[in-house]
N, C-alpha and C positions, 0 to 999 in steps of 0.2 A: 599314414600314421600321424600322430599329433606332434605339433611343434609349438613350443612356448615362444611367442613373438614378443616384440617390444611392448612394454607398458607405456601407455599414452603419457606424453610429457607432462600434462596437467595432473595426472595421477601419481607421478613420481614423487611429488612433494607431500602427498597425503597418504601414500602407502606406508604403513608402519606396523611394527610387531612381526608376528609370524605369518608366513605365506606357505601354502601347500600347492605344489605344482601338480596338475591333474594327472591321474593314473593314465597310462597309455602314452604319455609324452615320451618321444624318443630323443629329442634334442632341444636344448635351450638355445635359441637363436642369438646371433650377434647383437650385443648391447641390450638384450631383453630386459634386464633389471638395472642397467647402468644408471647411476646417480639416485637410486632409491635409498637415500641416506637414513630413512626411518625403519628400513627392513632390519630386523634383529635376528631372525632365523628363517631358514627355508627348508621345507621338507621335500625331498626329491624322490620320485617314484622308482620302484624297481623296474627294470626294462629301459631306463634312460641310458643312452649310448654316448652322447657327446654334449659337452658344455662349450658353447661358442665363444668366439673372440669377444672380449669386453663384457661378457654376459652379466657379471656382477661388479663391474668396474666402479670404484668409488662408492660402494655400499658401506659407508663408514660405520653404520650401526650394527652390521653383521658381526656376530661374535663366534659362531661356530658353523662348521659345514661338515655334513656326513654324506659322502658320496656312496650311492648304492653300488653293489658289486658289479653291476652291469656296465658302468661307465668305462669306456675304452680310451677316451682322450679328453684332456682339458685344453681348450684352445688358448691362443695367444692373449695374454693379459686378462684372462677370464675373471680373476679375483684381484686385480691390481688395485692398490690403495684402499683395501678394506682394513683400515688402520686399527680397528678394534677386534679383528679376528684373532682369537687366541687358540682355537682348536680346529684341526682339520683331520678327518678320518678318510683315507683314500681306500677305494674299493679294490677287491682282489683281481678284477679283470683289467684294471687300468694298465695301459701299455705306453702311453705317451703324455708327457706334461710339457706343453709348448712354452716358448720363450715368455718370460715376464709373467707367467701364470699367477704367481703370488708376490710379485714385486710390490714393495711399499706396504706390505702387511707387517707393520712395525711391532705389533703386539704378539705376533706369531713367533714363538721361541724354539719350537721343535716340531718336526713332522716325521711320522713313521711312514716309510715308503716301501711298499711291497716289492718283492724280488721280480715280479712279472713286469714292472715298469722297465722298459728297454731304452727309452730316450727321455732326457730331461734337457730342455732348452736353456739358453743362456739367461742368467738372472731370474730363473724360475722361482727360486727361494732365496731368502736371506739377504736381499738387497733392497735399498730404498734411495731416494734422493735426500741430500741434506739441504739446508736453507739456501745454499748457493747452486742447487740443482746439479751437484756432483754425485756420482754413484758412491754409496758407502755400504759397508756390511752392517747388518743388524747385529748389535752387540749380543753375544751369548747364544746366537742361533746354532742349532745342531740338528743333524739328521739321525734318525733311528733306522738302521739298515744293516744288511749283511755285507761282509767283506766280499768284494768282487762284483757287487751289483751296480747298476747304473747310478743309484743314489750314492753309493760309496765313492764311485769315480767322480761324481759331481762334488761331493764333500772334499775329497783330496785335491782336485783341480782348483777349487775355489778357496781352499784353506779353512773350511768349516770343520768343527769337531763333529764326530759321529760316535754312535754307540750301537751295539747289537741289540735287537729286541729281546726283552725278557722272555724266558721260556717258562711256561706254567709247569709246575711239578705235578705229577700224577702219582697217586699211591695205588698200589695193586693189593687188593684184599686176598684172603685165603679162600678163593672161590674154587669150586670144582671145575675142572676143564674137561 
């Protein structure tokens, strides 16, 4: 199967804008896009299973991430210090979010975490370093999750606010049954 490996260090300075990861890719390797500061968006293929450690570390231009439903795990520090990341959509097969996965994502104010996520590592969301390199909570950060879920437990343990997902209302017409 295909693996997205590291972008050449000389290309990291010139890679900019949107990037599409090739269809059939099953995992994004460790540090694959690390320090690609000009990367603003990435399109990930369905069938992708794993996002490796530091895969998008310090991609400060990245503003949104949509994970396909096939992704099962987000590795250690995968999106650390993506300081302009404002939107993350997690897929429905995601089971594990490793430590520091979204640490330092200071523009990320909320994340909806599906119930199937069973483990969330320390400082995975809602934390950053201050100017003295001390851990601080990101002001106003909240999780969107159901009570009793791993995300709920993470929010309560770390003192973050949380809210339940909005339920779409459905109207039923006078159809024959």
